[in-house]
N, C-alpha and C positions, 0 to 999 in steps of 0.2 A: 464459561461463555467466551467466545472468540470474536474480537472486534478488529476490523482492519480500517486503517485510515489511509486514503489515497490522495494524491494531489501532486501537481508539478512542483519542482523545486521553487521555493519562494511563495508557496500558497499559504504558508502559516502552519503547516503540519506540526512541526516540533513544539511550537508554543501552545497549540491547542491540545496536543497529546499530554504535555507536561501538566497543564491545568486540569485536564480531564482526570488524570491519574490522581492528583491531589484531592479531587472532589469525590472520587469513587473508591479509593483505596480501602476505606473502612468497611465497605460492603462485602469484601472477599477475604478468605483465609490466606489465599496465595495469589500473587499478581506477577505475571511475567511480561517482559517487553521483548519483542522480536523484530529485528530489522529485516524485512523482505522475505526471508526464508527461515525455516526452523533451525538449520545449521547443526544437525546432530551427527552426521557422518564425516564429511570433510570440513574440518574447522577452517574458518577464514577470519583471521584477526581483523582484517579491514572491513568485514561485514557490518560491524557495529560503529565504525567511524563515520563522522560527518563527511559528506562529499562536497568539496568546494567547487569542482569543475566536472559536473556529471557526464559530459559528453567527450571528455578527453580520453585519449587512448584508443587503441585499435579494437574493432569488433573481432570476435572469433570467426573462423571460417564457417561455412554452412554446416558441414558434418559435425564439427565440434559443438556448434550451437545446438544442433538437434540432440546430440548426446547429453549436453548440459540440461536441456529442457526435460528430457526423459528422466534425468536424475532428480530434477525438481519434483516431478510427479511422485517418485518414490519417496523423497524426503518429506513432502507435505503429508502424504498418506501415512507414513510411519509415525510422524508426530501426532497426528489426529488419533491414530489407533492406540498408541502406547504412552503418550504424554499429556494429552489434552482432554481426558475423559472425566476428570474430577469436577463435579458440579460446583465446588467451592473455589475453583481456580479461574481467574480472569486472565486471558492471554490477549495482549494488545499488539497488533502488527502495525508497524510504521512501514507502509508499502506492502505489497502482496504480489502473487503471481500475475495479477492483472496488469502490473507495470510492464511486463514483458510485451504486452500487446499495445499499451498506450505509448510507451517510450522504449522501444527495443534497443536504441543506441545507448541508453543509460545502462542497460544490463549487458551490453556488448554482444547482442544476439543478431546473427545474420540469417536465422531460420525464417522460412516463408511465414508471413502472418497467418495464412490459412492453417498452417501446421500448429502454430502457437495457440490459435483459437480452438483447434481440434483438441489439443491436450488440455485445455482449460476445463473440458468436460470431466476430466479425471482428477482434477484438483478439488479437494473438499472446500465447500463454500463456508465462509465465516457466518456467525449468527447475525452480525451487523456489519455493514460496510458504509463508511462515510467517505464521500468524495468531497474534498475541500476545494472550492472553486473561487476563482477571481478572474477578471478579464486579463487578457494578455498584456495590456498596457500597465496594469497595476503590478502584475507579477514581474514583468520585465524591469520595472523601476526598482524592484527589490532585489532582483537577481539577474544581472546583465550577462552572465557567462553563457546563457543560451540565446542564440539570435531569435528575433521576434517571429520570423516566419516558421522556424522550427517549433517554437513555443506554441504558436497558434495551431499547428498540426497536432502537437501533443494534447492540447486542451480539447481539440475536436475528437481525438481518440478517446479521451477520458469521458467526454460527454456522451459519445456513442455507447460506450460500455455501460455508463450509468443509466442510460435510457433502456438499453436492451436487458440488462440484468437487474434493473430496478434498485439501484443503490440509492442511499440517502444523499442528495446533493445539498451541500451546506455552503452558503456564501461566506467568504472570509473578508468581505468588504466592510461588514458591520464591525462593531467593537468586539474585542475578545470576549467580554462578558455576554454579549448578545449571541455570539456564535456558540459559545460554550453552553449557554442556557438551552439553545435549540438542540444541541447534541445530547445534553443530559436528559431532556424530556424524552427524546427518542430511545435513549438507553433505558430509562426507567420503564417505558412502555414495553420494550422487548424483554426486560428482566422479569417483569410481573406477569408475563403471558403464561 
């Protein structure tokens, strides 16, 4: 089973994922955590590190961005074909290809959004996608590195993707226990299908 957790920096993703893993670990023979992309070909040691200032640094040029996105298509498909087939394996993604569309600056992409959306058709879809949402004011209070106008645009992009692709929108304004209970119920429903 493949589950992706999406959300802006400061949405509570790390806390929810950690608690979710503790709750469901015993359901699976194998559990893997993946940050954003499968990372099988070109290893990137920074790929697993926490990001303190997600929009710092320069974006790649358009050509390099397009090449990088095409590489992502190859990498995700390779992982699904050769590493994610075991029915007793839970793979948890903290972020996913969808972040390229919601927050291109975070992934340093200058590719046209229409092209990123087009490539999304060739990226395998996880079994479950949770979008962790909180209002811009709440997130900005937790994570001030992103200015509020940019944050509102990112949240709008996530909401648009969530509506279009029918992700599970989960409020992180509630307590951790309430948020987690909501996610666990959806997870159990999907697992028992």
